[in-house]
Structures are given as structure tokens and as C-alpha cells.
N, C-alpha and C positions, 0 to 999 in steps of 0.2 A: 171350289169357286175360282173363277178365272180372274187374275189380277189385271187391272187396267194399267196402261203404260205409266200413268202418273204415280202409281203406288210402288213401282220398282225403284229401289235405292241403288243407283249406279253412279259412281263418282264421275264417269265419263259421259253421263247423259245430258249434262248442261254445263255451261261456262261458270255459272254461279257455284255449283257443287265442286267443280275443279278448284276454284279459288279457295273455297273453304278447306278442302283437303290439303292443298299446298300450305295454307296458313297454319293448319294443325301440325303438319310435319315440321314446319319452320319453328313454331312455338316449342315443340318437343325438343328439337335440336338445340334451341337456345337455352332451354331449361337444363339440358344435359351439360352444355358448355358452362353454364353458370355454376352448376353443382361441382363440376371438375375444378373450376377456378377457386371456388370456396374451399374445396378439399385441399388443394395445393397450398392456398394461403394459410389454412389451419396447420398443415404440416410444417410450413416455414416458421410460423409463430412458435410452435412447439419446439422446433429444433433450436431456434434462437433463444427462446426462454430457457431451455435446458442448458444451453451452452453458458448463458449468463449466470444461471444458478450454480452450475458446476464451477465456474471461475471464481465466484464469490466464496463458495464453500471451500475451494482449494486454498484461496488466499487466507481465509480465516483459520484454516487448519495449520497453515504454515506460520501465521502470526502467533497462533496460540502456542506453538511449540518453540518459539524463539525465546531466548533468555531475557530477563529483565521485564520492565513495565513500559508500555507505550504511553506517550503523552501527545496530546493534540499539538500540531505544529502552530507556532505563534508568529510565523512570518519570517522573512529574510531581509528585513529593512536594515540598511546601513545607517548608523548614527555616530555622532561624536560624543566625546566625554561630557557628562552632565545631562545627557538626554534622559528625561524621566520615563521609566518603564518598569514593568514587573514581570516575573517569570512564573510559569506554572509547575516547575519542579526545582528541586535542590539537590545537586547543581542544575542549572538550566540546560536544556537540550535543544532549544531553538529560540528564535525571537530576535529582537534588535541586537546588532553587534557592530563592532568596529570594521572599517573597510579593509584592514590588513590582518591576516592571521599571524600566529606565532610560529617560529621555527620548531619543527618536531624535535623531541628530545626529553631529557630529564632536567627538572628545575628544582632547586633547593628553596627558592622563594616563591611566595604566592603570586599568581598572575591574575589579571582582571578577567572576570567571566566574559565580558563583551568581546574580548580578543579571542578567547578559546572557543566561543560559539562559532566563530568563522572557521576554525579548524574542523569542527564537527560538520559544518556545511560542506567541507571538502572531503568528507568521508573519513575523518579521523576519529580515534577513540581516545577519550580523555580519562586517565586514571588519576583520581584525586584521593587524598587521605588526610585525616585529621593529624595535625603536627605532633600530637602527644602519643601516637602509636609507637610500638617497639621498633627499635632500629632494625632489627632482623626482618620485620615485615616490610619496612620501607625498602630495604635492599631487594627483597623478593619482587616488590612492585616495580622498582626501577629496572629489574632484570627483564621485564617484558619489552622494554624498548630495545634492549640488546638482542632479544630474541626475534622481534618482528620488524624493528627498524622504522622506516617511514610510516607516517599516519598514526603514530603513538606519541602521546604527551603524558608525562607523569609529573604531578605537582602536589605540594601540600595545599590544603584549603580548610581554614579554621571554621568556615560557615557550614561545613558538611553536617548533616543530621546523623550520619552513620560514620563508622571508622573509615570505611572504604567506599568509594563510589565509582562506578564504571559508566561513562556517558558516551552516547553516540547521538546522531541526529534523531530526535524524538524518542529516544530509548534510554532507559536508566536502570541500573542494577546496583543496589546498595546492601551492605552487610557489615556485621561487626568483625573485629579482629579474630574472634573465636570461630567465626563461620568461614574464614578465608580458605579458599581452595584454588590451587594453581589451575586446575582443570576448568573451574568456573570462570576464571578470568580469560583463559584461552578460548573457551567456547563463545564468550561475548565478543572478543576481538575477531574471531573467525566469522561470526555471524554478521558483524556490522562494519568492519573496516572496508573502506572504499564503497560504502553504500549511501553516502550523503547525496543531497540533491544536485551538487556540483561535483563532477568528476575532475579531479586535478591529479595527473600522474605524479 
């Protein structure tokens, strides 16, 4: 059977068919472009998400392996004597404190917590002990200032829950005299000395 001219489907046979053909090609090109854009966006999201997850996991693993216990930061407000406040650890490791820190070194008398917190803010490590511990242990604790020098303060503190407390900014390790280990103290100092929110050489 012979086809009539109107039955032949030729994209070049009329201007209307040409326009439809061009539109179809344009739509397909646009769809391909959109699919490529979506694929690129998905890859970027996956890469960024993976990087964030990896960073969080790495930070958690590092924190998990650090000595002592972490406490939530209670701020860095400067206050004067008599200002009412409470701390979330004993000894405190952050929070309201006096405007001036204490000189680094070994002290035979107790010092105010509010002054020593400022030292922690500067990256110091505060070694405190209950006054009734053996003199031999006191000498060993005082020896860490001689070993490490700046950024170490050693003081008695009657309010300690444990015989010995190692404090840094938002970090605390406490133990009894029987549990004392020089390596334990050194590990804490090496982990947190100069790690406060304010770096002061």
C-alpha cells in the first residue's frame, strides 16, 4: 500500500515537527545536566559528611584516651572576692575567677581556688594535695615543679575529696596516696600543660 505524504514522519517535513524535535533534544540535554548536577551535589554532601564524621570520631578517640575526667566548661568570667558562684568539680577546673593569676611554683599554704583557676586558663596544671598526706609524697609532688618549671603550681588543699588532685582547664584526675604514680602525674602534665583557652608563654 502506498503511503501518502501526510503519513511519512520526517522531522524536516514541517516547521512544527522541527520545533518539537529541537524541544525534545533540549529537554533531554537539560535532564542530563540536572542529573549530573545532582550527582555532583550528592558526592559533595557525602565527602563533607564523611569528613565531619571522621573529625568527630578522631576527636572522641583522642579525648577518650586522655588522662583524667572531662568537665563541662563553666565560663571564664572575672569576678572579685565575695562573688557568689559554684563549681562542677572538686577542685574546680573552670568558671568564675579572679583577674590575676598566681606565680608558678610550690606553695606551703593554701591558695584561693578563684586565683588558681586563672592559672588553669593560661594552660597551667595545678597539683593539690590534702595537708595530712605523708611528707615523702608531698616532696615527690613538689618535685614536678622542679622537673617541668613554668605552668606548674603545687599547693595543699584541705577541701580535696582525694589525697591528690591534678587539675587543668576542664580536666581533673584524682587518686589516693596508695594509687600515686609518678608516670600518672607526668602523663597528665604532658597532656594538658599549655592547653588552656588562653596561651600565655
